[in-house]
Backbone bond lengths (Angstrom), bond angles and torsions (degrees), N, CA, C in turn:
res aa  C-N    CA-C-N  psi(-1)  N-CA   C-N-CA  omega(-1)  CA-C   N-CA-C  phi
1 M - - - 1.454 - - 1.540 109.61 -
2 K 1.334 115.75 138.21 1.449 121.24 177.84 1.545 111.15 -99.28
3 H 1.331 114.28 153.14 1.462 121.37 -179.75 1.554 107.96 -121.32
4 L 1.316 116.06 126.99 1.452 121.56 -178.60 1.518 108.69 -121.40
5 F 1.336 117.24 119.94 1.443 122.56 178.57 1.537 108.48 -104.44
6 L 1.344 116.52 119.00 1.445 121.99 179.36 1.510 108.79 -107.69
7 I 1.302 116.58 108.59 1.477 123.20 -175.82 1.509 109.99 -97.10
8 N 1.324 115.83 127.42 1.460 122.56 175.88 1.533 109.25 -104.74
9 P 1.337 118.59 103.54 1.468 120.46 -178.24 1.535 113.78 -63.11
10 A 1.363 116.42 -21.71 1.456 120.57 -177.11 1.515 112.89 -84.24
11 A 1.333 117.90 -7.66 1.481 119.83 -176.93 1.536 110.06 -73.65
12 G 1.319 115.26 144.39 1.475 119.65 176.16 1.525 113.48 72.22
13 S 1.309 114.88 -161.95 1.452 120.65 -174.83 1.518 114.18 -91.29
14 R 1.343 117.37 -8.05 1.445 120.52 -179.32 1.517 110.31 -155.13
15 D 1.303 116.74 161.92 1.438 123.90 179.42 1.536 110.24 -78.34
16 R 1.326 117.39 115.74 1.475 121.22 -177.87 1.548 111.89 -105.72
17 T 1.334 116.41 19.15 1.431 119.17 -175.44 1.550 113.27 -57.85
18 L 1.302 116.41 -47.28 1.480 121.46 -176.40 1.509 111.99 -63.77
19 E 1.335 117.69 -46.60 1.462 119.49 -177.64 1.534 110.64 -70.95
20 C 1.305 118.41 -36.50 1.470 120.62 175.94 1.526 109.74 -63.05
21 S 1.294 116.97 -47.40 1.478 120.72 -177.48 1.531 110.89 -61.62
22 R 1.309 117.71 -39.60 1.462 120.83 177.99 1.515 111.63 -64.88
23 E 1.337 116.87 -42.66 1.472 118.78 -179.30 1.499 111.53 -68.84
24 I 1.314 117.12 -37.55 1.490 120.69 176.91 1.516 109.71 -61.57
25 A 1.322 116.52 -46.30 1.475 119.97 -179.42 1.527 111.88 -62.81
26 K 1.325 116.03 -35.31 1.445 121.42 -179.56 1.525 112.67 -69.51
27 L 1.339 115.89 -42.34 1.455 120.98 -169.20 1.546 113.69 -96.63
28 C 1.303 116.93 -14.44 1.477 119.35 -170.70 1.549 112.70 -115.03
29 K 1.308 116.22 22.93 1.479 120.03 -177.69 1.506 113.18 -56.62
30 S 1.321 116.55 -35.22 1.480 118.96 -176.90 1.502 113.52 -90.53
31 L 1.340 118.00 4.48 1.458 121.68 -176.14 1.521 110.11 -107.11
32 D 1.342 114.23 157.15 1.479 121.17 172.94 1.533 105.69 -86.80
33 Y 1.329 116.14 99.87 1.461 118.92 -174.04 1.527 110.65 -137.24
34 R 1.335 112.80 162.29 1.440 120.44 169.13 1.512 110.75 -148.38
35 V 1.331 116.91 157.45 1.443 123.15 -178.70 1.519 108.50 -118.12
36 E 1.345 116.31 133.66 1.445 121.69 174.44 1.512 109.25 -125.29
37 I 1.329 117.00 141.34 1.448 123.24 -178.97 1.522 109.81 -106.45
38 S 1.338 117.30 123.92 1.466 121.39 176.34 1.515 110.07 -66.65
39 Q 1.318 116.14 131.61 1.474 121.11 178.01 1.505 113.36 -103.60
40 R 1.326 116.05 -22.26 1.469 120.14 -176.25 1.543 108.36 -158.85
41 P 1.335 118.10 161.97 1.468 120.32 175.88 1.525 111.26 -54.84
42 G 1.313 115.72 134.98 1.444 121.95 179.37 1.489 113.86 99.89
43 D 1.363 118.04 -17.94 1.457 120.30 179.75 1.508 113.56 -59.93
44 C 1.348 116.67 -43.85 1.470 118.67 -176.74 1.533 111.09 -64.88
45 A 1.341 116.24 -38.69 1.470 118.64 176.94 1.522 110.72 -64.28
46 R 1.325 116.63 -42.39 1.482 119.97 -179.32 1.535 110.14 -64.12
47 L 1.311 117.69 -46.12 1.450 120.30 -177.18 1.537 112.44 -66.74
48 A 1.334 115.94 -37.19 1.453 119.05 176.62 1.510 111.11 -66.97
49 R 1.339 116.54 -38.69 1.479 120.16 179.55 1.537 110.65 -67.03
50 E 1.321 115.99 -39.84 1.471 118.73 179.84 1.522 110.95 -64.33
51 A 1.325 116.99 -39.26 1.482 120.28 176.89 1.512 110.36 -64.09
52 A 1.345 116.45 -42.31 1.448 121.20 -178.95 1.523 111.11 -64.52
53 Q 1.351 115.45 -41.71 1.444 118.29 -177.50 1.532 114.90 -73.18
54 S 1.345 115.80 -9.45 1.447 120.02 175.89 1.522 111.42 -68.75
55 G 1.328 116.99 -21.13 1.452 121.60 -177.98 1.527 113.94 83.60
56 E 1.339 117.78 -8.46 1.430 121.29 -179.95 1.539 110.28 -82.11
57 E 1.343 115.45 156.88 1.464 121.09 177.92 1.524 109.36 -75.57
58 Y 1.334 116.08 123.01 1.451 121.92 -178.52 1.522 110.40 -128.93
59 R 1.327 114.48 145.76 1.453 121.64 157.36 1.522 108.52 -111.72
60 I 1.326 115.64 125.18 1.461 120.63 -176.12 1.529 109.82 -113.57
61 Y 1.322 115.07 130.82 1.457 122.64 -177.12 1.525 108.93 -108.53
62 A 1.305 117.30 115.57 1.470 122.18 174.22 1.517 107.06 -81.91
63 C 1.338 116.43 106.73 1.475 120.81 -177.41 1.519 108.09 -93.34
64 G 1.321 117.12 90.53 1.436 121.30 -175.08 1.513 110.52 169.88
65 G 1.319 116.16 -143.24 1.477 120.16 -179.59 1.481 112.27 -115.67
66 D 1.340 115.50 -153.67 1.461 121.22 -175.46 1.533 113.98 -63.44
67 G 1.349 116.52 -36.32 1.434 119.63 177.41 1.515 113.45 -65.02
68 T 1.345 115.39 -39.97 1.459 121.03 178.10 1.526 109.52 -66.49
69 L 1.340 117.16 -43.87 1.463 120.86 179.11 1.516 110.29 -62.53
70 N 1.319 117.23 -39.91 1.444 121.00 179.83 1.523 112.05 -61.11
71 E 1.363 115.66 -41.12 1.460 119.79 176.81 1.526 111.63 -62.66
72 V 1.325 115.56 -46.16 1.464 120.26 -177.65 1.520 110.54 -65.05
73 A 1.328 116.72 -41.48 1.473 119.71 177.63 1.511 111.70 -62.40
74 A 1.321 117.42 -40.82 1.469 120.09 179.17 1.535 111.20 -65.01
75 G 1.347 115.98 -37.59 1.463 118.33 179.21 1.518 114.78 -70.40
76 A 1.368 114.75 -32.11 1.475 120.41 -176.20 1.528 113.71 -93.98
77 A 1.308 116.60 -8.19 1.487 122.09 -173.93 1.517 111.48 -54.61
78 G 1.309 114.71 129.31 1.460 120.60 173.78 1.520 114.98 85.63
79 Y 1.320 118.37 -2.59 1.474 121.03 179.16 1.522 110.17 -101.35
80 D 1.336 115.85 117.60 1.451 119.86 -175.82 1.514 114.15 -78.57
81 N 1.321 117.93 -9.72 1.451 122.01 179.15 1.540 113.33 -88.47
82 V 1.325 116.48 1.22 1.476 121.94 -174.77 1.514 110.63 -128.10
83 A 1.335 115.02 133.69 1.474 120.58 170.71 1.522 108.11 -120.99
84 I 1.306 117.20 148.10 1.470 120.34 -176.14 1.521 110.72 -126.59
85 T 1.330 115.12 161.69 1.470 121.54 171.87 1.527 107.43 -153.32
86 V 1.326 117.35 -178.35 1.442 121.49 174.49 1.520 109.09 -127.88
87 W 1.322 115.88 129.26 1.459 123.51 171.14 1.542 103.73 -97.04
88 V 1.299 117.05 98.10 1.481 120.19 -160.25 1.518 112.15 -69.99
89 G 1.346 112.27 139.71 1.442 120.66 177.63 1.513 110.42 -159.90
90 G 1.334 117.01 19.20 1.450 120.07 179.85 1.506 111.73 -92.53
91 S 1.327 116.14 -169.22 1.468 120.60 -178.58 1.517 112.22 -90.55
92 G 1.347 117.13 -27.42 1.463 119.58 -178.47 1.500 114.25 -108.28
93 N 1.337 115.90 -48.06 1.482 122.03 178.97 1.511 110.62 54.97
94 D 1.315 116.57 46.24 1.464 119.77 -169.66 1.516 114.48 -78.60
95 F 1.340 118.07 -37.38 1.454 115.88 -174.21 1.515 113.38 -59.78
96 V 1.342 118.41 -39.88 1.454 120.39 -175.47 1.540 111.79 -72.16
97 R 1.323 117.81 -7.85 1.467 119.61 174.96 1.505 113.30 -65.06
98 V 1.340 115.69 -14.94 1.460 120.42 174.87 1.519 111.71 -65.13
99 F 1.343 117.68 -22.39 1.447 122.45 -177.67 1.540 111.32 -86.89
100 S 1.339 116.39 158.49 1.420 122.82 -175.47 1.532 113.38 -67.73
101 E 1.316 117.68 -21.37 1.470 121.29 178.96 1.523 108.97 -141.25
102 P 1.339 116.74 79.87 1.453 120.72 -176.71 1.540 113.40 -58.80
103 G 1.325 116.00 -32.61 1.452 119.21 -179.20 1.515 114.46 -63.40
104 A 1.328 117.29 -18.25 1.462 120.44 178.84 1.515 112.04 -63.23
105 F 1.335 117.69 -24.25 1.450 120.99 178.96 1.521 113.07 -75.39
106 Q 1.340 118.61 -1.14 1.425 121.53 174.14 1.528 111.64 -86.58
107 H 1.347 117.35 -10.96 1.448 121.71 -170.20 1.529 109.86 -110.77
108 L 1.311 116.97 110.11 1.444 120.32 -177.52 1.525 113.58 -60.35
109 P 1.354 120.11 -39.46 1.470 118.33 178.80 1.527 113.23 -56.58
110 R 1.319 117.61 -34.16 1.448 119.92 179.78 1.528 112.59 -73.39
111 L 1.347 116.68 -29.03 1.455 120.07 176.81 1.542 111.44 -77.70
112 L 1.310 116.05 -21.94 1.460 119.01 177.80 1.537 111.58 -80.07
113 D 1.317 116.73 -11.05 1.462 122.95 177.59 1.487 107.81 -125.79
114 A 1.349 116.66 76.48 1.461 123.27 -165.10 1.495 114.40 -120.88
115 E 1.319 114.74 165.42 1.466 122.07 168.65 1.528 108.88 -120.17
116 E 1.327 115.49 170.84 1.453 120.57 -168.38 1.528 113.40 -125.03
117 T 1.342 113.75 156.17 1.463 120.35 166.73 1.539 105.83 -144.14
118 R 1.309 116.28 -175.09 1.473 121.24 178.52 1.511 107.72 -130.11
119 F 1.346 115.70 126.27 1.464 120.73 -174.62 1.515 111.26 -111.67
120 D 1.334 115.17 152.51 1.456 122.03 172.25 1.514 109.72 -73.30
121 L 1.341 114.33 165.84 1.452 122.81 171.68 1.513 108.70 -131.15
122 I 1.323 116.28 157.59 1.472 120.95 173.58 1.536 108.45 -99.33
123 R 1.325 114.44 127.16 1.468 119.45 172.98 1.536 106.68 -93.56
124 C 1.313 116.38 119.42 1.484 122.55 177.02 1.499 108.65 -118.58
125 N 1.342 118.14 100.99 1.450 121.84 -171.68 1.510 109.82 52.73
126 D 1.330 118.49 -115.86 1.464 119.70 -177.34 1.510 112.90 -101.34
127 A 1.335 117.22 14.04 1.479 120.17 -178.32 1.540 110.20 -119.75
128 L 1.311 115.44 166.39 1.433 122.58 178.77 1.526 109.90 -123.22
129 A 1.332 116.48 147.50 1.444 121.73 174.21 1.525 108.76 -138.77
130 L 1.310 115.74 149.11 1.473 120.70 -179.48 1.506 113.17 -94.88
131 N 1.321 117.64 -33.43 1.465 120.63 -165.91 1.538 111.37 -107.75
132 I 1.322 117.40 -83.47 1.476 122.06 -172.67 1.518 109.97 -140.74
133 C 1.337 115.15 136.59 1.460 122.69 171.60 1.513 108.87 -114.58
134 S 1.335 116.39 150.32 1.463 118.43 178.46 1.513 109.80 -150.74
135 V 1.329 112.62 158.21 1.475 121.79 179.83 1.538 106.53 -134.81
136 G 1.334 116.07 143.34 1.463 119.66 179.91 1.512 112.36 102.59
137 L 1.318 114.57 -150.76 1.478 120.73 -178.05 1.524 111.99 -52.53
138 D 1.327 115.68 -44.68 1.438 120.15 -176.77 1.530 112.66 -63.17
139 A 1.320 115.78 -36.98 1.475 120.11 178.93 1.534 110.06 -67.61
140 R 1.327 116.34 -41.47 1.452 118.62 179.22 1.550 110.34 -64.26
141 I 1.314 115.41 -40.39 1.478 118.80 178.73 1.510 110.26 -64.42
142 G 1.356 115.88 -50.46 1.473 120.34 -174.53 1.512 113.37 -62.47
143 T 1.327 117.39 -37.49 1.445 119.54 -176.83 1.513 112.69 -82.50
144 D 1.348 118.37 -13.04 1.437 121.88 175.13 1.516 112.97 -90.24
145 V 1.346 117.16 -9.71 1.448 120.87 -174.88 1.532 111.58 -58.38
146 A 1.307 118.07 -37.28 1.452 121.16 -177.40 1.499 113.79 -57.13
147 S 1.335 116.33 -31.24 1.460 119.37 179.79 1.529 113.21 -75.14
148 Y 1.318 116.21 -11.74 1.482 120.73 179.60 1.513 113.45 -106.28
149 K 1.364 118.21 -25.99 1.431 119.35 -167.22 1.518 114.85 -70.22
150 R 1.328 117.20 -17.27 1.472 119.41 178.28 1.527 112.59 -91.46
151 L 1.315 116.44 0.57 1.471 119.83 175.62 1.527 110.07 -78.77
152 P 1.332 118.54 147.99 1.475 120.69 178.99 1.534 110.66 -57.25
153 L 1.323 114.89 135.35 1.473 125.01 175.79 1.529 113.94 72.77
154 L 1.322 118.01 0.66 1.474 119.81 -178.44 1.533 108.51 -110.44
155 Q 1.336 116.34 78.83 1.467 121.78 177.53 1.509 108.84 -118.94
156 G 1.328 114.89 153.87 1.475 119.97 175.40 1.503 112.28 54.70
157 F 1.322 114.67 -124.17 1.468 121.29 -176.84 1.511 112.79 -58.30
158 W 1.309 118.20 -36.44 1.483 121.10 -175.08 1.519 110.89 -68.92
159 A 1.313 118.67 -35.11 1.466 120.49 172.66 1.518 110.39 -63.39
160 Y 1.328 115.64 -41.18 1.486 119.67 177.38 1.521 110.44 -64.20
161 A 1.347 116.38 -41.96 1.467 121.03 -178.77 1.531 110.68 -62.41
162 A 1.330 116.44 -42.82 1.462 119.55 179.07 1.510 111.71 -62.48
163 S 1.334 116.51 -43.42 1.461 120.32 177.79 1.526 109.83 -64.75
164 A 1.314 118.02 -37.34 1.469 121.43 179.64 1.524 111.19 -60.42
165 V 1.335 115.78 -46.20 1.461 119.51 -178.18 1.539 109.80 -60.79
166 V 1.294 117.59 -47.03 1.458 121.75 -177.88 1.533 110.08 -62.35
167 N 1.321 117.75 -44.39 1.452 119.86 -176.50 1.519 113.94 -75.10
168 V 1.325 116.89 -28.31 1.468 119.58 174.32 1.526 110.19 -64.64
169 V 1.337 115.69 -39.94 1.466 120.44 177.49 1.536 110.83 -61.40
170 R 1.356 115.33 -36.27 1.484 119.07 -179.46 1.524 112.61 -70.50
171 G 1.350 117.65 -24.86 1.467 120.95 -178.99 1.512 111.85 139.42
172 V 1.332 117.30 141.54 1.454 120.43 -169.79 1.519 114.80 -112.35
173 S 1.314 119.71 2.02 1.452 118.61 179.86 1.536 110.58 -145.91
174 Q 1.333 115.19 164.69 1.461 121.80 179.77 1.520 108.24 -158.64
175 P 1.343 119.01 157.70 1.447 120.11 177.03 1.517 110.89 -74.48
176 L 1.351 116.37 131.06 1.457 123.22 178.12 1.523 109.06 -140.56
177 K 1.306 116.74 146.32 1.456 123.38 172.37 1.521 107.30 -116.18
178 V 1.326 115.95 116.30 1.455 121.58 -175.84 1.536 109.29 -119.59
179 T 1.347 116.03 126.98 1.445 121.69 176.86 1.504 109.94 -116.93
180 L 1.340 117.34 123.01 1.454 122.96 179.44 1.521 109.83 -163.30
181 C 1.318 115.61 153.42 1.486 121.51 175.87 1.503 112.16 51.56
182 G 1.336 118.39 35.20 1.475 123.23 176.80 1.483 115.82 76.29
183 E 1.324 118.87 12.65 1.442 122.13 176.53 1.503 112.91 -133.90
184 T 1.319 117.57 156.85 1.459 123.24 179.43 1.509 109.48 -123.37
185 R 1.333 116.75 130.04 1.461 122.54 173.00 1.516 108.92 -114.46
186 D 1.302 117.63 122.48 1.454 124.93 -176.72 1.513 107.44 -125.15
187 E 1.317 115.75 97.33 1.488 119.75 -169.81 1.520 110.47 -166.65
188 E 1.318 116.63 172.63 1.451 121.92 171.02 1.547 107.70 -69.63
189 M 1.340 115.93 128.59 1.454 121.07 177.76 1.520 108.73 -130.95
190 T 1.335 113.37 154.62 1.453 118.56 173.32 1.516 111.30 -83.35
191 M 1.326 117.61 -41.35 1.451 118.91 178.57 1.525 111.57 -169.68
192 V 1.334 113.66 165.19 1.457 123.34 171.71 1.521 106.81 -128.82
193 C 1.349 116.35 124.52 1.460 121.86 -178.23 1.535 108.46 -117.48
194 V 1.313 116.30 123.06 1.484 121.89 -175.31 1.531 107.83 -116.97
195 C 1.354 114.80 115.01 1.460 120.96 -167.11 1.522 113.23 -112.48
196 N 1.343 115.72 127.07 1.457 122.90 162.25 1.514 108.10 -101.45
197 G 1.354 116.00 -44.75 1.460 122.77 171.04 1.512 111.09 -90.52
198 R 1.350 114.82 -165.20 1.468 119.28 -173.17 1.540 114.26 -116.64
199 Y 1.324 116.22 -33.61 1.459 121.01 -173.66 1.512 111.25 -114.39
200 Y 1.330 114.83 150.03 1.467 120.96 171.41 1.533 108.02 -162.18
201 G 1.341 114.48 176.18 1.460 118.87 176.77 1.523 114.30 63.91
202 G 1.330 117.82 30.62 1.476 118.81 179.52 1.516 113.83 76.46
203 G 1.345 117.95 24.62 1.431 120.17 174.25 1.509 116.26 125.01
204 F 1.332 118.76 7.92 1.466 120.70 174.41 1.531 107.97 -72.41
205 Y 1.338 115.25 126.24 1.479 122.76 -172.30 1.549 105.83 -98.43
206 A 1.323 116.29 79.55 1.462 119.51 -167.65 1.518 113.24 -62.73
207 V 1.347 117.37 -59.80 1.485 122.87 -177.41 1.487 108.21 -131.17
208 P 1.333 120.11 98.24 1.450 122.84 -176.33 1.525 114.14 -57.79
209 E 1.322 118.04 -28.20 1.482 121.44 -176.59 1.507 113.22 -89.30
210 A 1.343 118.93 -3.41 1.464 120.00 -179.80 1.527 110.53 -59.34
211 D 1.338 117.00 138.76 1.448 122.39 -178.27 1.555 107.57 -130.24
212 P 1.317 117.96 116.26 1.462 120.04 -175.89 1.531 114.75 -71.97
213 R 1.341 116.93 7.70 1.458 119.55 177.52 1.517 113.67 -117.97
214 D 1.363 119.25 0.11 1.447 119.96 -168.60 1.524 114.91 -91.37
215 G 1.356 118.45 -0.09 1.458 120.33 178.85 1.511 113.73 72.78
216 I 1.355 117.13 16.91 1.440 122.05 -178.61 1.525 110.85 -130.66
217 L 1.325 116.10 143.24 1.447 121.85 173.49 1.538 109.37 -97.93
218 D 1.322 117.25 132.56 1.439 121.27 173.77 1.524 108.23 -96.23
219 V 1.317 116.29 119.38 1.481 121.93 -171.67 1.539 109.57 -116.21
220 L 1.319 115.11 130.98 1.496 121.22 174.39 1.510 107.83 -111.15
221 L 1.327 117.28 121.13 1.456 123.10 171.43 1.516 108.04 -101.61
222 V 1.308 115.85 121.99 1.479 121.73 -177.70 1.520 108.36 -108.46
223 K 1.296 116.58 116.62 1.456 121.79 -177.55 1.522 110.80 -66.40
224 K 1.314 116.16 170.53 1.474 120.86 177.90 1.517 110.90 -60.82
225 V 1.309 115.40 127.47 1.462 121.16 175.10 1.522 107.67 -126.09
226 T 1.333 115.00 164.69 1.462 120.30 -179.87 1.547 109.66 -93.35
227 R 1.317 115.34 164.09 1.477 118.62 176.03 1.530 110.44 -58.17
228 A 1.326 114.95 -37.04 1.486 118.18 -177.38 1.524 111.70 -67.97
229 Q 1.331 117.53 -27.77 1.467 121.17 -178.72 1.544 112.69 -79.76
230 V 1.317 117.11 -23.47 1.471 120.34 -173.47 1.510 113.03 -57.35
231 P 1.368 121.15 -49.41 1.464 120.08 -178.20 1.535 113.63 -57.50
232 G 1.331 118.48 -34.46 1.445 121.16 -178.61 1.511 113.13 -76.35
233 L 1.340 116.84 -19.38 1.470 120.15 -177.79 1.534 112.57 -96.64
234 I 1.314 115.82 -30.63 1.464 118.85 -167.51 1.531 112.20 -67.34
235 G 1.328 118.17 -31.99 1.470 120.96 179.99 1.512 110.62 -63.32
236 K 1.327 118.55 -46.95 1.464 121.98 -179.59 1.530 109.87 -68.19
237 Y 1.311 116.76 -39.29 1.450 120.33 178.52 1.524 111.08 -62.21
238 K 1.315 116.90 -45.39 1.462 121.15 179.65 1.521 112.71 -61.17
239 A 1.330 116.50 -33.53 1.443 122.19 -177.71 1.513 114.02 -84.65
240 G 1.326 118.52 3.56 1.458 121.26 179.50 1.532 113.05 79.49
241 R 1.332 116.20 23.04 1.458 119.66 -176.08 1.538 111.27 -107.66
242 Y 1.329 116.14 41.83 1.447 119.91 -178.93 1.511 113.05 -61.47
243 K 1.348 117.13 -25.76 1.456 120.01 -178.06 1.539 112.28 -66.93
244 E 1.328 116.35 -17.99 1.452 120.33 175.74 1.523 112.75 -81.58
245 L 1.334 117.43 2.47 1.464 121.80 -178.13 1.529 111.92 -126.33
246 P 1.360 117.48 49.90 1.480 119.51 -175.01 1.499 113.22 -64.26
247 E 1.310 119.87 -21.99 1.463 121.67 -179.49 1.539 111.13 -76.03
248 Y 1.332 116.14 -14.41 1.479 120.96 -179.04 1.529 113.96 -116.58
249 I 1.357 116.31 -31.46 1.468 119.82 -170.48 1.539 109.05 -124.21
250 T 1.334 115.94 129.31 1.466 121.72 174.27 1.526 108.92 -113.03
251 H 1.333 116.61 132.50 1.440 121.80 -178.62 1.531 108.91 -104.63
252 Y 1.344 114.42 129.68 1.464 121.19 176.03 1.541 108.93 -123.50
253 R 1.308 115.50 154.04 1.447 122.71 173.22 1.517 108.61 -125.14
254 T 1.334 117.73 119.32 1.451 121.25 -173.64 1.531 110.27 -153.36
255 D 1.295 117.01 168.68 1.474 119.18 174.53 1.500 112.35 -103.68
256 H 1.356 118.23 -3.60 1.451 120.49 175.74 1.514 110.39 -163.33
257 L 1.339 114.60 157.36 1.492 120.67 176.53 1.492 108.47 -156.43
258 E 1.359 115.44 159.44 1.460 122.39 175.75 1.527 109.39 -120.34
259 I 1.326 116.44 140.00 1.466 122.28 177.09 1.508 108.40 -129.92
260 H 1.328 117.00 130.66 1.457 121.55 174.50 1.526 110.18 -121.93
261 S 1.322 113.91 133.96 1.465 120.54 173.72 1.546 108.76 -119.76
262 P 1.322 118.55 137.28 1.464 119.62 -177.20 1.526 112.65 -66.47
263 T 1.315 117.86 -19.33 1.460 122.87 175.88 1.546 108.91 -132.75
264 P 1.315 118.84 157.70 1.462 118.85 178.09 1.531 112.27 -53.81
265 T 1.297 115.86 132.41 1.459 120.43 -176.49 1.512 111.05 -130.73
266 A 1.321 116.36 155.62 1.478 121.47 -178.00 1.517 110.39 -68.93
267 V 1.323 115.61 131.96 1.454 122.69 173.19 1.550 106.49 -119.67
268 N 1.268 116.87 122.96 1.464 122.96 -179.78 1.536 110.33 -97.04
269 L 1.346 116.02 121.53 1.467 120.16 176.99 1.534 107.03 -119.58
270 D 1.280 116.37 94.82 1.492 121.93 -179.30 1.522 110.24 52.72
271 G 1.351 116.59 41.57 1.439 120.38 178.47 1.514 115.20 91.69
272 E 1.319 119.22 -8.16 1.458 122.38 178.20 1.525 108.28 -96.82
273 L 1.324 115.94 143.70 1.476 121.68 -173.37 1.516 112.26 -103.39
274 K 1.355 114.59 134.66 1.465 121.66 166.85 1.522 106.72 -129.99
275 M 1.312 117.07 151.04 1.472 122.87 174.02 1.517 108.18 -110.91
276 E 1.339 116.34 120.79 1.466 120.51 -174.87 1.538 109.54 -141.48
277 T 1.336 116.02 160.90 1.438 122.19 170.53 1.528 111.18 -109.73
278 D 1.329 116.64 -42.53 1.457 123.09 177.34 1.515 109.72 -110.80
279 I 1.323 116.01 121.44 1.464 121.10 -171.14 1.511 108.44 -128.08
280 H 1.336 115.01 123.70 1.476 120.78 173.27 1.510 107.85 -113.11
281 M 1.310 116.29 123.58 1.449 121.73 176.23 1.516 109.42 -119.60
282 A 1.338 114.50 140.28 1.485 119.58 -178.03 1.529 108.16 -157.03
283 V 1.332 114.29 161.15 1.464 119.46 168.82 1.529 106.15 -66.34
284 A 1.314 117.21 121.85 1.467 121.30 -176.89 1.529 112.19 -67.46
285 K 1.304 115.07 148.91 1.471 118.98 172.43 1.516 111.34 -64.23
286 E 1.351 116.77 -32.23 1.435 121.69 179.42 1.526 110.58 -77.64
287 K 1.312 115.65 142.79 1.464 123.75 171.87 1.542 107.47 -114.20
288 V 1.342 114.94 171.64 1.439 118.59 175.95 1.537 109.64 -135.91
289 R 1.315 116.63 133.45 1.462 121.37 172.61 1.525 108.38 -73.63
290 F 1.327 116.20 133.00 1.472 121.18 -176.91 1.538 107.52 -130.66
291 F 1.347 116.18 129.24 1.453 118.50 176.47 1.501 111.10 -112.58
292 Y 1.337 115.08 150.67 1.457 121.03 -170.13 1.520 109.51 -150.96
293 P 1.325 119.76 158.75 1.443 123.47 -176.91 1.555 110.88 -56.03
294 K 1.306 115.25 138.45 1.484 121.10 -177.09 1.519 111.16 -56.58
295 G 1.331 114.92 142.15 1.442 121.62 174.04 1.499 114.91 91.42
296 L 1.318 119.37 -9.56 1.462 121.04 -178.86 1.538 110.59 -78.48
297 T 1.311 115.99 151.18 1.463 122.11 175.66 1.511 108.51 -128.08
298 W 1.358 116.56 170.86 1.452 118.91 175.87 1.522 107.92 -145.40
């Protein structure tokens, strides 16, 4: 089996390429491994796909955060000869929060002695996502986080909070037409959150019961709210207590949905931005093998 380490120098608050490379060289002497450095967006997906298309058995390590993991998952999706993981080094590291010990993904020795599962992916038009996609206020917040996370003291949740404040000032609702579970809602909405995983935005616990193996998407539709209402709602939403807000948030479970916006709108795919008017989201036909430190549960 071969081991491929894909390092994203842009992940997190600083470039960890040198320290990652040194640790890999120290711990992987007896393994068939190589290290590749991402130079631009899309490199990690391309390198993962090339490894998968070789037909050889690979374990691929996304050395970065959720965006890096998303690229690697998209590149490896549907290939049974490849398993992926994340050696975390981003600012949010949200996907691994689904596991009982997220901090274990910081330790390379534990990833080298791992067990596996198979996770679903979200197909969003022509793209794939592993964790959470969103449209509306949440998408604008999530995709602006990168511009804040490199500022002093603004890491993880605080970068998300800064982006939230700015985007709330800009406006908290927009017209959307959403079709799912046999019904259509055509109205002003604050956001639509589509979950395969559970956490995003540096620790927002969107849907505690979401399971990335169940073949179902957990969808939260948030009705139009005012700027004044946002502070009172966001604490419960962040804590995974959306059920306490039935007058604002409706929870659906489905394998597909359609979203239409009258103008191009931000779509967040694990922190990556797309601008779309017609959006189809579904549980992807492709799955991804995922390996994780032994003994963890989710």
